[in-house]
C-alpha positions as CSV (number, residue, x, y, z in Angstrom):
1,M,7.5,31.6,-11.1
2,S,7.6,33.9,-8.6
3,P,10.8,36.3,-7.6
4,V,10.2,34.9,-4.2
5,I,10.0,31.4,-5.0
6,F,13.5,31.7,-7.1
7,F,14.8,33.7,-4.3
8,M,14.0,30.9,-1.7
9,L,15.0,27.6,-4.0
10,Q,18.4,29.7,-4.8
11,F,18.6,29.6,-0.7
12,A,18.0,26.5,-0.6
13,I,20.8,25.7,-2.8
14,L,23.1,27.5,-0.4
15,A,21.7,25.6,2.4
16,Y,22.1,22.2,1.2
17,A,25.7,22.9,-0.2
18,L,26.3,24.2,4.1
19,V,25.1,21.1,4.9
20,A,27.2,19.3,2.7
21,G,30.2,21.3,4.0
22,V,29.9,20.4,7.7
23,F,29.0,16.8,7.0
24,L,32.3,16.7,4.5
25,A,34.2,18.5,7.3
26,F,33.9,15.4,9.7
27,S,34.5,12.9,6.8
28,D,37.3,14.5,5.4
29,F,39.7,15.2,8.6
30,I,37.4,15.8,11.8
31,M,36.7,12.3,12.7
32,R,40.1,10.9,11.6
33,S,41.5,13.6,14.2
34,L,39.4,12.4,16.7
35,A,40.3,9.0,16.4
36,V,44.2,9.6,16.7
37,T,43.8,11.2,20.2
38,S,43.7,9.4,23.4
39,G,40.7,7.3,23.0
40,V,39.1,9.5,25.7
41,G,40.2,12.9,23.9
42,G,38.0,11.8,21.2
43,V,34.8,10.1,22.6
44,E,35.0,13.4,25.1
45,A,35.2,16.1,22.1
46,M,32.7,13.6,20.1
47,Q,30.0,14.2,23.0
48,A,30.1,17.6,23.4
49,I,29.8,17.9,19.6
50,N,26.7,15.9,20.0
51,R,25.7,18.3,22.8
52,E,26.7,21.7,21.0
53,V,25.1,20.6,17.5
54,F,21.8,21.3,18.7
55,R,21.8,24.6,20.3
56,W,23.6,26.4,16.8
57,I,22.6,27.2,13.2
58,F,23.6,24.2,11.8
59,M,20.7,22.8,13.4
60,T,18.2,25.1,12.4
61,L,19.7,24.8,8.7
62,F,19.7,21.3,9.3
63,L,16.3,20.7,10.4
64,G,15.1,23.7,8.5
65,M,15.9,22.1,5.4
66,A,13.9,18.8,5.7
67,A,10.8,20.7,6.3
68,A,11.7,23.1,3.0
69,S,12.4,19.9,1.0
70,V,9.3,18.7,1.7
71,A,7.4,22.1,0.6
72,I,10.0,22.5,-2.0
73,A,8.7,19.1,-3.3
74,I,5.0,19.9,-3.3
75,Y,5.3,23.1,-5.1
76,S,7.8,21.5,-7.7
77,W,5.0,19.1,-8.2
78,F,1.9,20.9,-8.1
79,S,3.7,24.6,-10.0
80,I,6.3,23.8,-12.6
81,D,5.4,22.2,-15.1
82,N,8.6,21.3,-17.9
83,P,11.3,18.5,-16.8
84,A,13.3,20.8,-14.5
85,R,10.3,19.7,-12.0
86,M,11.8,16.3,-11.7
87,L,15.3,17.3,-10.8
88,I,13.8,19.7,-8.2
89,I,11.6,16.8,-6.6
90,A,14.4,14.4,-6.6
91,A,16.9,16.9,-5.1
92,A,14.3,17.6,-1.7
93,I,14.2,13.9,-1.7
94,I,17.1,13.0,-1.6
95,Y,18.2,15.2,0.9
96,V,15.1,14.2,3.0
97,V,16.1,10.2,2.8
98,G,19.7,10.7,2.1
99,C,20.7,13.5,4.6
100,F,17.6,13.7,7.3
101,G,16.7,9.8,7.2
102,V,20.2,9.0,7.1
103,T,21.0,11.2,10.6
104,V,17.5,9.5,12.6
105,F,18.2,6.1,11.8
106,F,22.2,5.8,11.5
107,N,23.9,8.7,12.9
108,V,21.5,10.3,16.1
109,P,21.4,5.8,17.5
110,M,25.2,5.9,17.2
111,N,25.5,9.5,19.0
112,E,23.0,8.4,21.7
113,T,25.2,5.4,22.4
114,L,28.4,7.2,22.7
115,A,26.6,9.6,25.0
116,G,25.4,7.3,27.5
117,M,29.2,5.9,27.7
118,S,31.6,6.8,30.2
119,S,34.7,8.3,28.0
120,T,37.6,6.5,30.3
121,S,36.4,2.8,30.0
122,E,38.3,0.2,27.5
123,A,34.7,-0.9,26.3
124,T,34.0,2.9,25.0
125,R,37.4,3.0,23.8
126,E,36.8,0.1,21.8
127,Y,33.7,0.9,20.8
128,W,34.8,4.4,19.7
129,L,37.4,3.0,17.6
130,Q,36.0,-0.2,15.8
131,T,32.6,0.6,15.5
132,Y,31.7,4.2,16.4
133,V,34.1,6.2,14.2
134,P,34.4,4.2,10.8
135,R,30.7,3.7,11.1
136,W,29.6,7.2,11.8
137,T,32.2,8.1,9.4
138,V,30.5,6.2,6.3
139,W,26.9,6.9,7.2
140,N,28.1,11.0,7.3
141,S,29.8,10.2,4.0
142,V,26.3,9.2,2.9
143,R,25.0,13.0,4.4
144,T,27.7,14.4,2.9
145,G,27.1,13.4,-0.5
146,A,23.0,13.6,-0.3
147,S,23.0,17.0,0.9
148,A,26.1,17.9,-2.2
149,V,23.8,16.2,-5.0
150,S,20.7,17.6,-3.5
151,A,22.7,21.3,-3.9
152,G,23.2,19.9,-7.5
153,L,20.3,18.8,-8.9
154,L,18.2,21.9,-7.3
155,L,21.2,24.4,-9.1
156,M,20.4,22.4,-12.3
157,G,17.0,23.0,-11.8
158,L,16.4,26.4,-11.4
159,M,19.0,27.1,-14.3
160,W,16.7,25.1,-16.5
161,I,13.8,27.2,-15.6
162,S,15.5,30.5,-15.9
163,Q,16.5,29.6,-19.4
164,S,13.5,28.5,-20.4
């Protein structure tokens, strides 16, 4: 394996772990904290977070790792000839499906629904507390796990390659 590929895989481990950390913070305490504010405060804060997330480093890492995961899987399929190949491919697939896919099909639609709601209406407060917070947090926890598992599998695969 070339030093460039080796470095890129190390970077991917770090990126998967960083994405998992951001998601973990939301599942662990941010959503719970937003839920205990007045309905208006939590909704307004989450609407602001959902607007700002597109403008910063996190989105570059999140989207970049979806594309990188596809490249990692393809590279591994054709270029790695030991059992580590399946660990690395699994890491990439889990990230694409469990992190990126869950975001696209579950979290983003809920974010879009919340974005279109008035933060002061009773219907918004009910949606926020009864639907958005619990469901969004469950799917966010799936993203957390997928990103963390991807980092772990990729690390194990890279260690296996390094030792063989």
